[in-house]
Every structure is written in structure tokens, then in C-alpha cells.
C-alpha positions, 0 to 999 in steps of 0.5 A: 184513836190515832195519835194527833200528828199535825198541829195548827196554831196561829195569830191574826195573819198566819197559821203555823202548821207542824207535823211530827211525821215530816221534817222540813229540810232547810234546803227547800226553796221556791215554795213561797206563795204556793196555795195551801189547801185543807180538807174540812173533815165535817163536810169532806170538802177542800178549801184554800187555807192560805199561801206558803210564807216560809218555814220555821225550822228548829235546829235543836228539835226537828219535831218543832219544825213548822210551815208559815201560811199567810191566811187567805182572808189577809191575802184577799184583803191586801189584793182588794186594798191595792186594787182601789 
């Protein structure tokens, strides 16, 4: 069985995605608000996960770098609330 290299954690508003095989460069800019898609391995279908919110960079250990993704449910609820 292959080693797990990607980890997804989160709270009520955000997902935090880290991947041991990818180092996030602190110079990367301009991706905030970009959609993030994830493939459901059971159904083999793609779905929208959320929007890029920012990078969490651990200067002491690049293997702890993560991308913050605002959950799509929260984004849609906020859009709906503002449209009223």
C-alpha cells in the first residue's frame, strides 16, 4: 500500500491541505479565491472543495506547509446572505 502523502484537516470554516511531496514557496502570490477541486475516490467524480484562502508556511519544517481552503458551503452561505 502506498504511503499517505496528503493530509486534509480542518475546522468549521476551513480545510487545511498539506502534502509531503510539495513545498509551498512563500513567494507564490495571486492564487487567493481560486477554486479547489477534489476527486471523490469512491464515485470517481470531481467536486468543488472550496476557495484558496492562503498558505500556511512553517519556516522550520517545510513538510508542515499547508494551503488554507475556505469551505464552499461557507462561501455560498455568505453570498446568499449578502444577496438578501
